[in-house]
C-alpha positions in Angstrom: -9.3 -14.7 -23.2 -8.1 -13.5 -26.5 -9.4 -10.1 -27.5 -10.5 -9.5 -31.5 -8.7 -6.3 -32.9 -10.1 -4.7 -36.2 -6.7 -3.5 -37.0 -4.9 -4.7 -40.0 -1.7 -5.2 -39.8 0.2 -7.5 -42.6 2.8 -9.4 -40.7 1.0 -12.7 -39.1 3.3 -12.8 -36.3 2.3 -9.5 -35.7 -1.6 -9.9 -35.9 -1.4 -12.8 -33.8 0.4 -10.7 -31.3 -1.7 -8.1 -31.4 -4.6 -10.3 -31.2 -3.3 -12.2 -28.0 -3.3 -8.8 -25.4 -6.3 -8.9 -23.5 -8.4 -6.7 -22.4 -7.2 -6.5 -19.0 -3.5 -6.2 -20.5 -4.5 -3.2 -22.9 -6.3 -1.9 -19.7 -2.9 -2.0 -17.4 -0.7 -0.8 -20.2 -3.2 2.4 -21.0 -3.0 3.1 -17.3 0.7 3.0 -16.8 1.0 5.2 -20.2 -1.4 7.7 -18.5 0.9 7.9 -15.8 4.2 8.4 -16.9 2.5 11.0 -19.3 1.5 12.7 -16.2 4.5 12.6 -14.7 6.7 13.9 -17.9 4.1 16.8 -18.3 4.7 17.5 -14.3 8.1 17.5 -15.3 7.2 20.2 -18.1 5.3 22.1 -16.3 8.1 22.6 -13.6 10.7 23.1 -16.5 12.5 19.6 -14.8 14.4 17.2 -16.6 14.3 13.3 -16.1 18.0 13.7 -14.7 16.9 16.5 -11.9 13.8 14.0 -10.9 17.1 11.2 -10.9 18.2 13.2 -8.2 15.2 14.1 -5.9 14.0 10.3 -5.9 17.9 9.1 -5.1 16.7 6.8 -8.0 19.6 6.2 -11.0 19.0 8.2 -14.1 19.0 4.8 -15.9 15.5 3.5 -13.7 14.0 6.8 -14.0 14.7 6.8 -17.8 12.6 3.3 -17.7 9.8 4.4 -16.1 8.8 6.5 -19.3 9.7 3.2 -21.3 7.1 1.3 -23.2 5.1 -1.1 -20.9 6.7 0.1 -17.4 4.6 -1.2 -14.7 4.7 1.3 -11.8 4.0 0.5 -8.6 2.2 2.1 -6.1 5.1 2.6 -3.9 7.0 4.5 -6.9 3.8 6.4 -7.6 4.2 7.6 -3.9 7.8 8.5 -4.2 7.7 10.3 -7.4 4.6 12.3 -5.9 6.5 13.3 -2.8 9.4 14.1 -4.8 7.4 16.2 -6.7 5.3 17.9 -4.5 1.9 17.1 -6.9 -0.2 14.6 -7.1 0.1 12.1 -10.3 -3.0 9.7 -9.1 -5.5 10.3 -7.3 -8.6 7.8 -6.0 -11.6 9.2 -5.1 -12.9 9.4 -2.0 
């Protein structure tokens, strides 16, 4: 399924890439971006750094940095680990 966009890009290659993004891919990207934004917001509120989060989760700093990179795909296991480490819910599912 090809997604049509109204975005005007002057590079035909880039425009083709943008046009090929499906609604499902965009929704997944938006969700992952929202999760990383929420984690970053929690870190700021707690006065913590990515390095602090790495220590709390037992992960390498490079892995934690990838969590905040373009297009990272969070797993439920990773989200649970981060929630436990920070003591704050990141994702809440309505019951």
